[in-house]
C-alpha positions in Angstrom: 100.8 63.6 19.8 98.1 60.9 21.3 101.5 58.6 22.0 103.0 61.5 23.9 100.1 62.3 26.1 99.4 60.3 29.1 96.1 58.2 28.7 94.4 59.5 31.5 93.9 62.8 29.3 92.0 60.8 27.0 93.7 63.1 24.3 92.1 62.8 20.8 92.7 64.3 17.6 89.5 65.7 16.1 91.0 67.5 13.1 91.0 65.1 9.7 94.2 63.3 9.5 96.9 63.8 7.6 97.5 67.3 9.0 99.4 69.8 7.0 101.8 71.2 9.6 102.5 75.1 8.7 101.9 78.6 10.0 98.1 79.2 10.2 97.4 75.5 10.3 94.3 74.9 13.0 94.1 71.5 15.1 91.1 70.6 16.9 91.5 68.1 19.9 89.4 66.6 22.8 90.8 66.4 26.4 89.5 64.9 29.5 90.5 66.7 32.7 89.1 65.2 36.2 86.3 63.8 34.2 85.3 67.1 32.4 85.5 66.8 28.4 86.9 69.7 27.3 87.5 70.9 23.5 90.9 72.5 22.3 91.8 74.5 19.0 95.5 75.3 18.6 96.9 77.3 15.7 100.4 77.0 14.5 101.9 80.3 14.9 105.2 79.4 13.6 106.5 76.8 11.5 110.4 76.5 11.1 111.6 72.9 10.9 113.8 71.8 11.7 114.4 74.1 14.7 111.1 75.2 16.1 107.4 75.5 15.8 104.7 77.4 18.1 101.3 76.3 18.8 98.9 78.5 20.1 95.5 77.8 22.0 92.6 79.7 20.2 89.7 78.0 22.4 90.3 75.6 25.1 90.8 75.4 28.9 93.3 78.1 29.2 93.2 81.7 29.1 96.6 81.9 27.6 98.5 79.2 26.3 101.5 79.4 24.0 103.9 76.8 23.5 107.2 76.8 21.5 108.9 73.5 20.5 112.6 73.4 19.7 115.0 70.9 18.3 118.6 71.5 18.8 121.7 69.4 17.4 123.5 68.6 20.1 126.4 65.9 21.0 125.3 63.8 17.7 121.3 63.5 19.0 118.9 66.4 19.3 117.9 68.4 22.4 114.0 69.0 22.3 112.7 71.7 24.8 109.1 73.0 25.3 108.6 76.6 26.3 105.1 77.4 27.6 103.7 80.5 28.6 100.0 80.1 29.9 97.3 81.7 32.3 95.5 79.3 34.6 91.5 78.8 33.5 88.9 79.9 35.6 90.7 83.0 37.7 91.1 82.2 41.1 89.0 78.8 41.0 92.1 77.0 39.4 94.9 77.6 41.5 98.1 78.1 39.4 99.9 75.3 41.9 97.4 72.7 40.7 97.9 73.7 37.2 101.7 73.7 37.3 101.3 70.2 38.7 99.3 68.9 36.1 101.4 70.2 33.6 104.5 68.9 35.2 103.0 65.8 35.3 102.0 65.9 31.6 105.7 66.7 30.6 107.2 64.4 32.5 105.2 61.8 30.6 106.5 63.3 27.5 109.9 63.0 28.6 109.8 59.4 29.2 108.0 58.5 26.2 110.7 60.2 24.1 113.6 58.8 26.2 112.0 55.4 25.6 111.6 55.7 21.8 114.7 57.7 21.0 117.1 57.2 23.9 118.4 59.9 26.3 
C-alpha cells in the first residue's frame, strides 16, 4: 500500500506487520492531507482471492468509504479495477468536487505505479 500511495499523503501502516488478509482483518493507517494528520481504520469485509476483496472504513476522514478491488484475467494478464463508494467528509464543508479531484489524483498515481511495475 505504501508503494501505491503518493508521497504527499505520507501514508503509513500502523498495524503490526505481517497482516493476515482475511474477512474481519482490521488495518490501521495514518495519512496526512492538507498538512492535517488523520488516522484511518479499515475492515476487510470481503476476501475472495484471486477475484476480489473489499475494505471499508471503520474510522477515518470519510462519512462513508467502501472500496472493492477486483482482479479479472484478461488477454493473458490481469485487469485490476477499483470500485469506490464514499460520502464526502464534513458535509457541506468538504465539497464533493474537491474530494473527487483528490481521489482521482490518488488513483491515477496508483495506475501509473502498477503500469510501471507490471506493464500495461
